[in-house]
C-alpha positions as CSV (number, residue, x, y, z in Angstrom):
1,M,92.9,65.9,112.7
2,K,91.5,69.0,114.8
3,D,92.3,72.7,114.5
4,V,95.4,73.9,116.7
5,R,94.3,77.7,117.1
6,I,97.5,80.1,117.4
7,A,97.3,84.0,117.9
8,S,100.3,86.1,116.9
9,P,99.1,89.9,118.2
10,M,101.4,91.7,116.2
11,F,101.2,93.9,113.2
12,L,104.6,93.5,111.9
13,D,107.0,95.7,114.5
14,R,104.2,96.7,116.9
15,S,100.6,95.4,118.7
16,A,97.7,94.0,117.0
17,K,94.9,94.7,119.3
18,A,92.1,93.3,116.7
19,V,94.1,89.8,116.7
20,T,93.4,89.4,120.5
21,L,89.7,90.0,120.1
22,L,89.6,87.6,118.1
23,E,91.6,85.0,120.5
24,Q,89.7,82.5,122.4
25,A,91.4,81.3,125.8
26,D,92.9,78.0,124.8
27,D,95.0,79.8,121.8
28,I,98.8,79.5,121.8
29,V,99.7,83.4,121.7
30,I,102.7,84.4,120.0
31,T,105.2,86.1,122.7
32,A,108.2,86.8,120.7
33,Q,108.8,90.5,119.9
34,P,110.9,92.2,117.6
35,G,114.4,92.0,117.4
36,K,117.6,93.8,115.8
37,G,117.7,95.4,112.1
38,D,115.8,97.0,109.9
39,Q,112.3,96.0,110.1
40,T,112.4,93.4,107.8
41,E,115.1,92.0,109.8
42,S,113.3,92.7,113.3
43,L,110.7,90.6,112.7
44,A,112.9,87.4,112.8
45,P,112.3,86.1,116.0
46,I,108.3,86.4,116.1
47,H,108.6,84.4,112.6
48,Q,110.9,82.0,113.4
49,Q,108.3,80.9,116.9
50,L,105.4,80.9,114.8
51,A,107.3,78.9,112.2
52,S,108.2,76.4,115.4
53,I,104.8,76.0,117.1
54,V,103.3,75.7,113.2
55,A,105.6,72.4,112.7
56,D,104.8,71.2,115.6
57,V,101.2,71.2,115.4
58,V,101.5,69.5,112.0
59,A,103.7,67.1,113.5
60,R,101.2,66.0,116.1
61,G,98.8,65.5,112.9
62,D,96.9,68.6,113.8
63,R,95.9,72.0,111.7
64,P,97.0,74.7,112.5
65,F,94.3,77.2,112.3
66,A,95.9,80.7,113.3
67,I,95.0,84.1,113.4
68,L,97.6,87.2,112.3
69,G,98.3,90.7,112.8
70,D,99.6,90.8,109.2
71,C,100.0,88.8,106.4
72,C,104.0,88.7,106.4
73,Q,103.5,85.9,108.8
74,T,102.1,83.4,106.6
75,I,106.3,83.0,105.5
76,P,106.7,81.7,108.8
77,M,102.9,79.5,108.7
78,M,104.0,78.2,105.6
79,A,107.8,77.6,106.4
80,G,106.2,75.0,110.0
81,L,104.3,73.3,106.9
82,Q,107.4,72.5,105.1
83,R,109.4,71.6,107.9
84,S,106.7,68.8,108.6
85,G,106.8,67.1,105.2
86,R,103.7,69.3,104.2
87,R,104.2,71.4,100.4
88,P,100.4,72.5,100.1
89,A,99.1,74.8,97.2
90,L,98.2,78.4,98.7
91,I,94.5,79.9,98.7
92,W,95.3,83.9,99.2
93,L,91.6,85.7,99.4
94,D,92.6,89.4,99.8
95,S,91.2,92.4,98.4
96,H,95.1,93.2,97.7
97,G,97.6,91.6,96.0
98,D,100.6,91.5,98.4
99,F,102.8,90.8,95.3
100,N,105.0,93.9,95.1
101,T,108.6,94.2,95.6
102,W,110.8,97.5,96.9
103,E,110.6,98.2,93.1
104,T,107.4,97.9,92.4
105,S,105.8,99.6,95.8
106,P,104.5,103.0,95.9
107,S,104.8,103.6,99.2
108,G,107.1,101.0,100.4
109,F,104.7,99.2,102.9
110,L,106.3,95.7,104.0
111,G,102.7,94.1,104.6
112,G,102.1,94.5,100.5
113,M,104.8,92.0,99.7
114,P,104.8,88.7,101.0
115,L,103.2,87.0,98.2
116,A,105.7,88.1,96.2
117,M,108.1,87.0,98.8
118,L,106.3,83.2,98.9
119,T,106.8,83.4,95.1
120,G,111.0,83.8,95.4
121,R,110.1,87.4,94.0
122,G,112.0,90.7,95.8
123,D,113.6,90.8,99.0
124,Q,113.8,87.5,100.3
125,R,115.6,88.1,104.0
126,M,112.4,87.2,105.5
127,M,112.1,83.7,103.6
128,Q,115.6,83.1,104.9
129,A,115.2,84.0,107.9
130,V,113.1,80.6,108.9
131,D,114.8,78.5,106.0
132,L,111.7,78.8,103.5
133,A,111.8,77.7,100.1
134,P,109.7,79.6,97.6
135,I,106.8,78.3,96.2
136,A,105.9,77.6,92.4
137,D,104.1,80.1,90.6
138,D,101.6,76.7,90.0
139,R,100.7,76.3,92.9
140,V,99.2,79.8,94.2
141,V,96.1,80.9,93.8
142,L,95.0,84.5,94.4
143,S,91.3,85.8,94.4
144,D,89.9,89.2,94.5
145,G,93.4,91.4,94.5
146,R,90.5,94.3,93.4
147,D,93.0,96.8,94.4
148,L,96.6,96.3,92.9
149,D,99.3,99.1,92.1
150,P,100.4,99.6,88.7
151,G,103.8,98.1,88.8
152,E,101.9,94.8,90.9
153,R,99.5,94.2,88.4
154,D,102.1,93.8,86.2
155,L,103.8,91.5,87.7
156,V,100.8,89.3,88.7
157,E,99.9,89.1,85.0
158,A,103.5,88.1,84.0
159,S,103.5,85.6,86.7
160,G,102.1,81.8,86.4
161,I,99.8,82.3,89.5
162,G,96.3,81.8,89.1
163,F,94.1,84.9,89.4
164,I,90.8,84.6,90.0
165,K,89.5,88.3,89.7
166,N,85.4,87.3,90.9
167,L,86.0,85.5,94.2
168,V,82.1,83.6,93.1
169,D,84.6,82.2,90.1
170,L,87.1,80.2,93.0
171,D,85.7,76.9,93.3
172,A,86.7,73.5,93.8
173,N,87.5,72.7,89.9
174,T,90.0,75.8,89.9
175,L,92.0,74.6,92.8
176,P,95.3,72.9,92.6
177,G,95.4,69.5,93.4
178,G,96.8,68.2,97.1
179,P,96.5,69.7,100.2
180,L,95.9,73.3,100.9
181,Y,96.7,76.3,103.1
182,V,94.1,78.8,103.3
183,H,95.3,82.6,104.0
184,F,92.1,84.8,104.3
185,D,92.6,88.7,104.5
186,S,89.7,90.2,106.6
187,D,89.7,93.5,104.7
188,I,88.6,91.3,101.3
189,I,85.1,91.9,102.9
190,D,83.3,94.6,101.9
191,A,84.5,97.7,104.1
192,T,80.2,98.9,104.4
193,E,79.9,95.6,106.6
194,A,83.4,96.5,108.2
195,P,84.4,100.3,107.9
196,A,86.7,99.7,110.7
197,F,89.7,98.2,108.1
198,L,93.2,100.0,108.3
199,Y,93.8,99.6,104.3
200,A,90.0,99.5,102.7
201,A,89.6,98.9,99.3
202,A,86.5,99.7,97.9
203,G,83.7,97.1,96.5
204,G,84.0,93.3,97.4
205,P,81.9,90.5,98.8
206,S,79.9,90.3,101.9
207,A,80.8,88.8,105.0
208,E,78.1,85.7,104.1
209,D,79.9,85.5,100.5
210,M,83.2,85.2,102.7
211,R,81.4,82.3,104.7
212,Q,80.5,80.6,102.4
213,V,83.5,80.5,100.0
214,L,85.4,79.3,103.6
215,A,83.1,76.8,103.6
216,M,83.4,75.5,100.0
217,L,87.4,75.1,100.7
218,M,87.1,73.5,104.0
219,A,84.6,71.0,102.5
220,T,87.1,70.0,100.2
221,G,88.8,67.9,102.6
222,H,92.3,69.0,101.6
223,V,92.8,72.0,103.7
224,V,95.7,71.2,106.2
225,A,96.4,74.8,107.4
226,V,94.2,77.9,107.6
227,S,94.9,81.7,108.7
228,T,93.6,85.1,108.8
229,T,94.5,88.0,109.3
230,A,92.7,90.7,111.4
231,A,93.2,93.5,109.5
232,W,91.3,96.2,111.5
233,D,91.4,99.3,113.3
234,A,90.0,98.1,117.1
235,G,89.9,101.4,118.0
236,K,87.8,102.7,115.3
237,D,85.5,99.9,115.8
238,E,82.9,101.5,118.3
239,D,80.2,99.4,117.5
240,G,81.8,96.4,116.6
241,R,80.3,96.2,113.3
242,T,84.0,94.9,111.4
243,L,84.5,92.3,114.4
244,K,81.2,90.9,113.7
245,A,81.4,91.0,110.0
246,V,84.7,89.2,110.5
247,N,83.3,86.8,113.1
248,H,80.3,86.0,110.6
249,A,83.0,85.0,107.6
250,M,84.7,83.3,109.9
251,Q,82.3,80.9,110.6
252,G,82.8,78.6,106.9
253,L,86.5,77.6,108.8
254,Q,84.4,75.4,110.8
255,G,84.3,72.7,108.3
256,E,86.1,69.3,107.7
257,T,88.6,67.7,109.9
């Protein structure tokens, strides 16, 4: 199995320059632009192109390795996997839970909702746009999640997802069985190392901690898809510290094939 890199340089409905900083020359680049409707509906063309590309990559026996502009794009990633017969567990590594719904979100920020959507909670239009069936709670592990809104925390704690607060407690024995899809939001890294994050949360693992955790996951030999969210303002990363920290953490993804 070889990695096939995909770059999706959109942050919801606007461009995400940070993605382009992680792009490589042979990446498949998502070119679709937002469509009609409200913000949720407008993302359908982007998500549909991404889902189709992921499905094609998996059908060839390869592993999609995606650099994403936002976490909502994990939905078409999973849709592409499902279309090709894959039903992986989802390992979600993030400083946030992304487990809000419209009812629990203080801000109404769409990017804080995709993990809830993936498990069948909240607004399901994004799921329906790519014909994705929800994932069972017991096939999801959220780790870190140190910055949860109050209503979001209630949803997480009442759910059946695995919630491992301390990232270092995540090991092969805590993972669901079978294939794995690993999603890594770069803003999980301690912002003292990477100060340009859009939604920085105090504390968190170092870039080296993340590299080691990602390497452990890859070493299981069960990872069938990987995605990383480039979650920083490239214009504020004048000294390149954030890009350097994220690149260091991503070295852990260069694992088993």
